[in-house]
N, C-alpha and C positions, 0 to 999 in steps of 0.2 A: 307174520311177516317180519324178515330180519333185514336189516341194511345199513350200512357204515353211518355211523353218526356223525356229526361234525366235529372236530375237535381230534379225532384218534384215528388212523387208519383201520386199527384191528379192533375197532369198539364195535360188537355187535347189538343193535337195538332187542330188547325184549319187550313183547306189547304188554305182558302182565306187569312187568317192572315199571313200565312207562304210565301205567294207568294209577299204581301206588304214588309214583312221584306226582302225577297231577293232583289225584286226591288228598294227598298228605298236605302237599303245598297250599292247595285250594282251602283246604279245609280250615289250615291254620290262618290265612289270611283271611277269611270269614272271621274267625273268632276273635283276630287281633284285631280288625276294624268294627267287629262289634263293640270290642270294648272302646274302642275311640268313640263311635257313634251314639255310644246309649248316653252320652254326656248331651251332646246337641239335639237327641230327642226328649231329653228331660230338661232343657233349657230354661223353660219358665218355673218347675217346681225347684231347679236349684237355685236359680233367683231368689225364690222367695226363702229360700231356707240358709242360703250363706251370704247375700246381699239385700238382705230386707229395708226396703223403703215404703211409703206411702203411693207409690208409683208403679204399676205393673210395666210400664214400658222401660223405665231405669233399671228396674230389677231385669228385665232381660237383656237389656244392653248390657250390663255388667256380667249378666251370666256369658253371654256371646263372646265377650271380652276375653272370660276366662277360657273359652271354648278357641278362641283366636291364639292363645297363648301358646298351648298344646301345638298346633302348628307352627308356628313361629320357632320352636326348639328342633323341629322337624330335620332341618339341614345340619344342626349341630349332630343328631344322632346320624345321618347320613355320612356325616366326614368320619364320625367314630366309628361306626360299625361297618361303613365302607373301606375302611383302613385295615379291622380285621377281615373282612369278607374276601379281600385281596391278598392279604397275608397270610390267612389261618384256613380259610376256607368256606363255602357257601354254607354247608351244612349248619356248623355249630355254631356259626354268625346267627343265621336266624331262629335256632332254637334258644339263644340268649335272650334276642329282642321278643320273643312271643312271652318268655318267663318274665321279663321287667314289665310286659306290658300288663300282664294277667294279675300282677299282684299289686301294681300301680292302681288299676280298676276297682278290685275288692278293697282295696284303700280309701276308694272315695265313699263307698258305702259304709265306713265305721268312722267317718270322721262327724263329730258334734256338730249342731247347728252353729250358727252366730248366736241364737239367742242363749245356748249354755254357755259358751266359752268366750263368746266375743270376736275380735279380731282375728284370733288363732285360727277360727275356721276357714274364712275365706283365704289365707294364708297358706293353711295345710291343703287347701283344695287347689290351690295355684301350682305349689310345691307336685302335688301327683300327676297334676296336669302337663307339667314338666317333663317329668319321667316317661309319660304317655307319649309324649312328642318325640322325646330320644327314643324310645322302642320302635315306634311306628316309622322315622328316619331309617331304619335299617333292615323292615321287615320285606316291604315292598320289593327293592332291588335285589335282594335274597330270592326270594320265592319265584321272580319273573326269571330270573339268570338261571336258577337252578333248573326250572322246568325247561327254557330256551335251550340249555345246554345239553338236552336230554333228547330234544324232539328230532325227528326226523327233518329234514330241510324244506320239502314239499308241504309239510304240516305244521311247521312252526308257529304260522299266526293262529291257528285254530287251537292248537295245545295252548300256547299262552292266553289265549282269549278267555280262560278259564280261572287266570289269575285276575284278571280284569275284573270279570262276572263275579268275582267272590268279593272284591269290594261292594259291591250292589248287594249281596248276601250277606255281609255284614249288617247293613242298614236293615234290610228284611227281617234279621235276625233281632236285631235290636229292638224294632217295632213291635215284633211277634211277641216278645218275653214280656215288654211293657203293658201291652195290650191283656195278657197272660196274666198276669201278677194283678192287674186291676181288676178284672175278673173275680181271681180266686181269695184276694183280699176285701176287697169292696172298696169304696171311695173313702169312706173316714179314716180306715186303716191305711188305706193308698195314701195320702194325705199326710198322716203321722209318720209313718214309719214302712212304709210297703214299698215306696219308691229306690228304697237301697236295696231290694232283693236282685233285682236285674245288674246291679253293682257285684253284689257278692255271687251271683251267679258265675260270673267269670272265672272264680276258681274251678267250677267243673270243666269248663269248657278249657281251662290251662291244663287240666291232666289229660283231656283227651287230647288236645294237641300235642303235649310232649310224648304220649305214648305213640301217636301214630308217627311224629316224626322221627323218633329213634330210631324206627325201623328201617330209614334212608342210607344211602351210603352216599359219599361224597361224589359231587358231579366229575364226569370222565374228564371233561376241559382241565378243569380245575387238577386233576390228578396228574393228567400228562404234563400241564405246566410244570407241575411241583416235581414230578420225575426228572423233567429237563432242565431244571433249575431256571426257569424263564417267569418266575413269580417276581411282581416289582418289588423293588427295596423299600420304596416312599411311594406309596400308591397317591398320598395326596398331591406330593411335589409334582410325580409324572403327570397326573391328572391335570395339570396347567400347564406342563411343557413338552408333553408329548407330541410331535409334529402332528398339526391340522387338528388338534383337540379343541383349541378355544373357538373356532369357529363353531365346532359340533355342540359345544357347552351351549354356546348361546343358542343356537337354533334350539336346543333341547328344552332350555329354560323357557325364552319368551316364545318360540312358535308351537311347541307341544305341550309342556308340564301347565304351562299359565291358561293356554286356552281350553284344553280338554277339562281342565279343574273346574274352572268356573260356569263351565256349561253343566258338567255333573252335578256340582252343588247347586246350582240353579233349579236343576231337573227334580233334585230331592229336598233338600232343605228351603230353598227358597219358596217352594210351592206349598209346604207345609206350612211355613210362617205366614205366607199370604191367605190362606184357607183359614188357618186357626186365627189370625189376627186383623186383617184387613177386612174379609170376609166374614167373620164372625162365625165360622163353621165350628159346629161342636167337636173339640179336641180329638176323642176316641175316633169320631167318623172321619175327621180329617187323616186321622193316623192311618185307618184301615185302608183307604183311597189311596192314600200316597203308597203304601206298602204293597196294595194289590197290583198298582200302575208299577211299582218297582219290580216287582216278582215278575210281571207280564215283560217288562222290558230288559228282563236277562237276556230272553233271544237275541236283542241286536247285538248285546256284545258277543256271543258265539258266531253267530252270523255274519259280523263285520270282521271279526279274526279269520274266518274261513274263507271269506272274500279276499282278504287283501293276500293268501296265498294264491289267489287265481289272476288278482288284477294290480298286485302292489299295495304298499304299506301308504305310499303319499296321498292317492286318488280319493281314497274315502275320507281320510282327514279334512282335507282341502272342501270337499264338497259338503262336509258336516261344519265346517266353519261357514261356508259361504250362506248354506242354509240356514242357519243359525240365525245369522245377521238378517235375513230375510222374514222369519216364522217367529222368532221369539216374540215380539209383542201381541201380533195377531193370536198367537195360541194362550198366552196370559190372559188377554182380551176374552177368549171363549170360555176359560177355567171360571174367569171372575163373572161373565154374565151367567154362566150357568148354577154356579156354587151358591149366589146370593141375589137373585133376581131384582128383588124387591130393595135392596140397598142399592144396588146399580141403579135402579131406576129412580130414587129417591134422589142420590147426587146429581144426576141428568136433570130432574124436573125442579129440585129444588136447592140449587149449588150454594154452597158456605163460601164467604168470602171474609176474609178478615184483613183490614185494613188499620194502620197506625204509622207512628212516626220511628218506632224503634221496635220491631220485631224480629229480635236476635233471640229466637227459640234454642234453649243449650237441651238436649234431652237427658243430658246426664246430671241437670240440675237439680237437687230436692225441693227448691222454690226458685220460680221464676222472677227476672230483676222488674219486669214493666207489665203494665196492663195488658199490651198487645200479645207478650209471650206467654203470659198466664191463660189468655184465651187460644192461644195455640197449644199450650198445653192441655186444656181442657178437650179439646177436640182430638188432640192425639190419645190422649187417652181411651176416650171413646171409640177411636178409631173411624172418625169421619173425614171423608175426604174435604179438604178444604185447598182454596186459593188464598196466596197472601199478596197484597200490594202496599205499597207506600202510600203514606196520607198524613195530613198535618194533624188528624184527631185518629182518636181509637174509634173504630166501627166494627160492627159484625150484620153483614147481611144475608138474610135466608131466604132463597127464590126471591132476591132484587128487593127484600123488605128491610129497612135497617131496623133491628132489635133496639129499644130503647133499654131493656133491661137485660143486661149481660151477665147477672149472677147465673151461677151453675144449674140451679133449680130451674130459674125461667127458661133457658136455654133448653135443657131438658125437656120443658113441656114443647116449646117452639120446634124443636127436631120431630118430637113424637106425631104432634099436628101436622106437620109437612111430609110425614110419610116414613120416618127413620123407625125402622123396627130394630134395636141393637140387640135385641135377645139372639142368643145362640140359635142357629138354625141347622136341620139337617136335611140335605137334599134329598128330593124325591129320587127315585131310581133313574127315571129319564136323565135327570139333572147330573146324577152320580155317574153315569156313562159318557156322557160329554165329558165330564172332569177327567174321566179315566180315557179318555180319546186324547185329549190335552196332553196329559201326562204320557201316555205311551208316544207321542208325536216327540216330546221332550226326551224320553227315552231313546228313541230311533238317532235323533241328532246326539246325544251322547253318545252312543253305541258307535257310531261310524268314526267318532274322534277318538274314543277309548279302547274299541275293541282291537287295533292291530298294535298296538303302543309297546306294550311289553314286548314284543317280536322287533319291532322297530330299533328301541331303545339298546335291547343287546345285541343287534347287527349293526350298529352305529360306531358303538366305542371298542377299542382294542381289547382282547383277553384280561390282559394283564393288569390293566387299569378298569375293567369293565362294572364291578361291584361300586367303586368311589365315582367313577364318571357317571355312571348311570344314575347313581340315588342322590347326589349333591344336586345338580340342576332340576331333576325331577320334584323333590323335597324341598326346595326355594320358589319352584314355581307352585307347586301345591299348596305349601305352607302358607305364603304370603298371599300371592294372587286368589288361590281356592279358600285359603284359612280364613282369611279376614272377609270373603264375600258375607257371610250373614251380616256380620256386625256392621259393616259399610253399607251395604244395602239396607238393611232396617234403619240404619242412622239417616240415610237419604230421606227415605220414605219419611222419618219422626219429623225431619227439618221441613221438607217440602209438603208434607200432606196430601202427597200423590201416593197412592198404594203399589203403582206401575214405576215411580222415578227409580228406586232402586236396580230396576233391570237396566239401564245406563251403565252400571259399573260392568255389566256381563258384555253389553254391545261393546264398548271399548277396549276392553281385554282381549276379545274373539277377533277384532278386527287388526289388532295389533298380531296376535297369532297368525292371523292369516296371512299377512304381508312378511311376517320373518319367513314361514313356511314354503310360501311362494319363492321367497328368495333363495335361501340356504338349505332347506330340506333335500337330501339325494334320496333316490330309490335304493332300499333298503336290501328287498326281497331276493333271498336267495345267498347272502353275504356267508362268509366262514366264521366261522364264532372260536375258531381255535387258535393259537398264539401266532398263529401265520396269517390269519385273515385281517 
């Protein structure tokens, strides 16, 4: 099948070449997101290695703060590589981004621990995270635009949905390599040095990515613009001065990028941390469940990308946002009741209430200032759901009974007697299927909002500034609203004692995105992608 491609009247589509375009762009995106997600997947062990304290919750928060740093630098990477992508071309720009990402990720696997070199360890780690963030800021826009500018107009949503699915593929690959390495080296070697192998594995992925992407030619749209002398002189400046582009940037940032990314991170990382920490599911089991759920959810990304070619880009996103607001809490309660029903029943039957005059618990503090905050620290470490109230005196009640002895060993006995089994659990097959059902529902919500987006954003912006205009709001939205989600949500959970409270962050952001999308997002299906579009 041959047809005119958007952007050049004499351009003839080649099915074999288009398959290579999709495969090369998608695999490169899988590998690059693998590099980024491997840090999030190993957040707990990174916390112990580079931010050692006597509090696992504090270590996790510091590690997630490092995770957020990488996201924080994504907008700068979008500015830098967006400029090159609009000035020099799509192909060579995302060759540069994947090289930077692969080398920075391998570097994380080589950094000595804090026990060996002290403060230099976390500092070096953060620098490498910054390089990862810069690289990722240029990757997504390049890959998405490259595919969109090759795709036939009637299949643009489906073609570009493979880029969206590749983000999930990177997460799945990170889980797979972690589990495979753990199985090969064993638990003792894993804790000592084996966790570094997944980072070093990125060098192999980098070599494969470069080999595939070097086979590609430049985008036909960019070649046509370059030949016609229509490339932007200053893409960054034009991004903010091009007629009508400011509104498009606002909608892309607050209406699209912010909403879709918090749903996706909630569906993946929030579920993983929820299972491992709040529900005390054995870590490998939690990783397997989330990995299977994510792999099964790949279908939704491709389906909604295809559907957007039929009904438009806007409808699936609006419906996905609205459904998220209705279903998010019920789905997480389904997962919670299935994963550790004994712990959930203990929390209902024997609720823990902490009362005191000064209960300002600081999850980052190495030691708490007051008796009440020390009690909150104790329950936070245990992963026990508690309610906090103000009182003139400090008290703890379990199942309505005030505890005279609040020493940790006494509280350990009381919790055990009240039915709190704080050992790691492995859900049964029936329970695991319910957990997977919940993850699949979240995956569908993510697919509806994420699947059509690469096509939508490519169609939303003019060709001469498309790389910059698409990348900057996308990476500000995903970098700050999404990248900080694990840190913010876990901080809320630690402060409140409620394992579900972190979901309010997702709810607020999605509500904002729904309002902005209804207000300002035009329907873009069928838009021209050439310089005249």
